[in-house]
PLY file of the C-alpha trace (Angstrom):
ply
format ascii 1.0
element vertex 255
property float x
property float y
property float z
element edge 254
property int vertex1
property int vertex2
end_header
106.26 101.89 59.34
104.39 100.86 62.50
107.61 101.05 64.53
108.34 104.52 63.11
104.87 105.83 64.02
105.10 104.20 67.43
108.40 105.94 68.23
107.20 109.21 66.69
104.20 109.45 69.00
106.19 108.20 71.99
109.00 110.73 71.56
107.38 113.66 73.45
106.48 111.31 76.30
110.07 110.06 76.48
111.29 113.67 76.64
108.76 114.55 79.33
109.78 111.55 81.43
113.47 112.46 81.13
112.69 115.99 82.29
110.90 114.58 85.33
113.57 112.11 86.48
116.57 114.44 86.11
117.87 115.14 89.67
116.80 118.46 91.17
118.88 118.22 94.36
122.63 117.92 94.85
123.59 116.00 98.01
127.13 116.01 99.33
126.70 112.99 101.63
125.63 110.28 99.22
126.76 106.71 99.80
126.46 103.58 97.67
125.23 100.44 99.41
125.32 96.99 97.87
127.75 94.98 95.78
129.72 96.27 92.83
127.86 96.77 89.55
124.21 95.71 89.44
122.65 95.39 92.91
123.87 98.59 94.56
121.95 101.81 95.16
122.97 105.38 95.95
121.27 106.82 99.04
121.54 109.81 101.38
124.10 108.75 104.00
123.13 111.13 106.80
119.58 109.79 106.93
120.42 106.07 107.28
120.80 106.08 111.05
117.28 107.40 111.67
115.39 104.58 109.96
113.41 102.06 111.99
112.39 100.02 108.95
113.65 98.98 105.55
111.04 97.62 103.15
112.84 95.72 100.39
110.85 94.44 97.41
112.70 92.27 94.90
115.46 90.08 96.36
116.27 87.23 93.96
119.75 85.99 94.97
121.22 89.29 96.12
120.96 90.85 99.59
124.13 92.94 99.40
122.17 96.19 99.69
120.30 94.97 102.76
123.53 93.74 104.38
125.24 97.09 103.88
122.15 98.90 105.12
122.08 97.04 108.43
125.84 97.60 108.86
125.16 101.32 108.75
122.09 101.00 111.00
122.18 97.85 113.20
118.89 98.79 114.89
116.86 98.89 111.67
114.31 96.11 111.10
114.41 94.75 107.57
111.43 93.22 105.77
112.27 91.44 102.51
109.69 90.38 99.91
109.99 88.25 96.80
107.46 85.70 95.45
110.04 84.11 93.13
112.40 82.66 95.79
111.80 80.49 98.84
114.21 82.21 101.23
116.98 84.76 101.52
120.28 83.63 99.93
121.89 84.28 103.31
120.71 85.34 106.73
120.77 89.00 107.72
120.53 90.33 111.24
117.12 91.85 112.06
115.68 90.64 108.73
112.43 88.82 108.00
111.60 87.26 104.64
108.16 86.87 103.07
107.53 84.82 99.94
105.01 87.33 98.62
105.14 90.21 96.18
103.58 93.65 96.08
100.83 94.48 93.59
97.69 96.54 93.09
95.46 93.96 94.79
95.88 91.30 97.46
95.70 87.54 96.98
97.63 84.50 98.16
100.86 85.52 96.38
100.68 89.31 96.30
99.59 92.03 98.72
98.90 95.73 98.49
101.27 98.03 100.33
98.61 98.82 102.93
98.13 95.12 103.69
101.89 94.61 103.86
102.31 97.44 106.37
99.54 95.93 108.47
101.16 92.49 108.25
104.60 93.67 109.47
103.26 96.17 111.98
104.32 99.50 110.46
101.87 102.34 111.05
101.62 105.43 108.85
103.17 107.66 111.50
106.37 105.60 111.11
106.65 106.13 107.35
108.97 109.08 108.04
111.32 106.53 109.61
111.01 104.07 106.73
113.24 103.40 103.72
111.80 101.73 100.61
113.84 99.75 98.07
111.92 98.44 95.09
113.17 96.48 92.08
110.22 94.43 90.87
110.70 94.25 87.11
107.99 96.59 85.90
105.40 95.84 88.57
106.20 99.18 90.21
103.74 100.80 87.81
100.97 98.47 88.95
101.74 99.42 92.55
101.64 103.11 91.62
98.28 102.61 89.90
96.75 101.55 93.23
95.60 104.82 94.78
96.09 103.81 98.42
99.54 102.30 97.80
100.72 105.36 95.89
99.43 107.65 98.65
101.45 105.65 101.20
104.58 105.67 99.04
104.48 109.46 98.90
104.78 109.57 102.70
107.88 107.35 102.92
111.08 109.19 103.83
113.51 107.82 101.23
113.25 105.55 98.20
115.71 103.66 96.00
113.79 102.52 92.95
114.40 100.83 89.63
111.97 102.02 86.96
111.23 99.92 83.86
109.77 102.35 81.35
109.26 100.21 78.25
107.91 97.11 79.95
104.25 96.19 80.32
103.42 93.39 82.73
99.93 92.93 81.26
98.77 94.06 77.82
100.47 94.61 74.46
103.27 96.91 73.30
100.73 99.03 71.42
99.40 100.21 74.77
102.80 101.64 75.71
102.14 105.30 74.67
99.12 105.39 76.99
101.12 103.67 79.71
103.96 106.18 79.30
101.47 109.01 79.74
100.26 107.44 83.00
103.83 106.85 84.15
104.71 110.49 83.53
101.79 111.47 85.77
103.05 109.21 88.57
106.52 110.74 88.26
105.05 114.23 88.36
103.30 113.42 91.65
106.50 111.93 93.06
108.32 115.09 92.00
105.86 117.16 94.03
106.65 115.19 97.18
110.28 114.13 96.74
113.63 115.52 95.72
115.20 113.40 92.99
118.90 113.35 93.86
120.35 110.47 91.84
119.73 108.98 88.41
121.57 106.15 86.71
120.65 104.29 83.53
120.88 100.51 83.77
123.04 99.25 80.89
122.52 95.52 81.41
120.74 95.30 78.05
123.48 97.19 76.18
122.42 99.27 73.20
119.09 97.43 73.12
118.25 99.11 76.41
117.90 102.55 74.80
115.55 104.16 72.31
117.60 106.58 70.21
116.58 109.80 68.54
118.65 112.39 66.72
118.97 114.72 69.71
118.64 112.39 72.69
118.38 108.77 73.80
115.91 107.28 76.24
116.98 104.57 78.73
114.46 101.77 79.17
115.53 101.07 82.77
116.85 103.57 85.31
117.75 103.54 88.99
116.63 106.63 90.88
116.96 107.83 94.47
114.34 110.04 96.11
114.26 111.93 99.41
111.00 113.18 100.87
110.81 116.97 100.90
109.71 116.88 104.53
113.21 115.59 105.38
114.88 118.75 104.08
112.81 121.79 104.95
115.55 124.40 104.57
117.31 123.14 101.45
118.29 125.54 98.69
117.74 123.89 95.31
119.10 126.57 93.01
121.16 129.65 93.85
120.59 131.18 90.43
118.02 133.93 90.03
116.17 135.25 87.02
118.03 138.22 85.54
114.91 140.07 84.45
111.71 139.03 86.27
109.58 140.71 83.60
110.80 138.45 80.77
110.49 134.69 80.15
113.12 132.61 81.94
114.25 130.03 79.38
116.72 127.51 80.81
116.29 124.47 78.55
118.59 124.66 75.55
118.35 121.25 73.87
115.90 120.51 71.08
0 1
1 2
2 3
3 4
4 5
5 6
6 7
7 8
8 9
9 10
10 11
11 12
12 13
13 14
14 15
15 16
16 17
17 18
18 19
19 20
20 21
21 22
22 23
23 24
24 25
25 26
26 27
27 28
28 29
29 30
30 31
31 32
32 33
33 34
34 35
35 36
36 37
37 38
38 39
39 40
40 41
41 42
42 43
43 44
44 45
45 46
46 47
47 48
48 49
49 50
50 51
51 52
52 53
53 54
54 55
55 56
56 57
57 58
58 59
59 60
60 61
61 62
62 63
63 64
64 65
65 66
66 67
67 68
68 69
69 70
70 71
71 72
72 73
73 74
74 75
75 76
76 77
77 78
78 79
79 80
80 81
81 82
82 83
83 84
84 85
85 86
86 87
87 88
88 89
89 90
90 91
91 92
92 93
93 94
94 95
95 96
96 97
97 98
98 99
99 100
100 101
101 102
102 103
103 104
104 105
105 106
106 107
107 108
108 109
109 110
110 111
111 112
112 113
113 114
114 115
115 116
116 117
117 118
118 119
119 120
120 121
121 122
122 123
123 124
124 125
125 126
126 127
127 128
128 129
129 130
130 131
131 132
132 133
133 134
134 135
135 136
136 137
137 138
138 139
139 140
140 141
141 142
142 143
143 144
144 145
145 146
146 147
147 148
148 149
149 150
150 151
151 152
152 153
153 154
154 155
155 156
156 157
157 158
158 159
159 160
160 161
161 162
162 163
163 164
164 165
165 166
166 167
167 168
168 169
169 170
170 171
171 172
172 173
173 174
174 175
175 176
176 177
177 178
178 179
179 180
180 181
181 182
182 183
183 184
184 185
185 186
186 187
187 188
188 189
189 190
190 191
191 192
192 193
193 194
194 195
195 196
196 197
197 198
198 199
199 200
200 201
201 202
202 203
203 204
204 205
205 206
206 207
207 208
208 209
209 210
210 211
211 212
212 213
213 214
214 215
215 216
216 217
217 218
218 219
219 220
220 221
221 222
222 223
223 224
224 225
225 226
226 227
227 228
228 229
229 230
230 231
231 232
232 233
233 234
234 235
235 236
236 237
237 238
238 239
239 240
240 241
241 242
242 243
243 244
244 245
245 246
246 247
247 248
248 249
249 250
250 251
251 252
252 253
253 254
């Protein structure tokens, strides 16, 4: 009964989140960097050559994305962060590794994004030349909850991000509906500043990685790619036009 009520009250939040993460931009020059299967990300190919910096949070034993990134842009400086490993699994040209993580406050093991930028020497004016990759197992929401970090993130040019919707790093599962509401607000802000151009559900958990309803299913983990709207000032999102401007324009047909 508790599980039923939990899913019942979460359902509209799941639907809202799905509406927010659905891509709103079609790019013809996408490229996938990284190894086959888990570990690769889809990014905008034409932008890669302009980046001065790659900030990569969450390394573990896989640097295939970072290796492919530097192949496409040998002049890019790469900063890798992961508090769970002692070093990179292999050396990468122009790469520096830091055994620290990113979080909503700074201490000996974790730093805020502002402190990390200061540490590696990236100023805010260079965020338009910065790519962010983040796969930190649910801690992304803690980073987003830090006002200054989230403000900085919204100035970065391009982001490849893994989102863990049903995971809470601190607290209990009964707090999830409130957390989902907060997460929808973060996504709404990102949507105001970025084009979402790629979405892919992570199926590593199989059927257990989805919450299923009669009319739709909600993935617990997704990989998304975002491009700052300042990068594409003349893009046309939708060529369709309302047939009758005096009547409601209803374009969502599912229940």
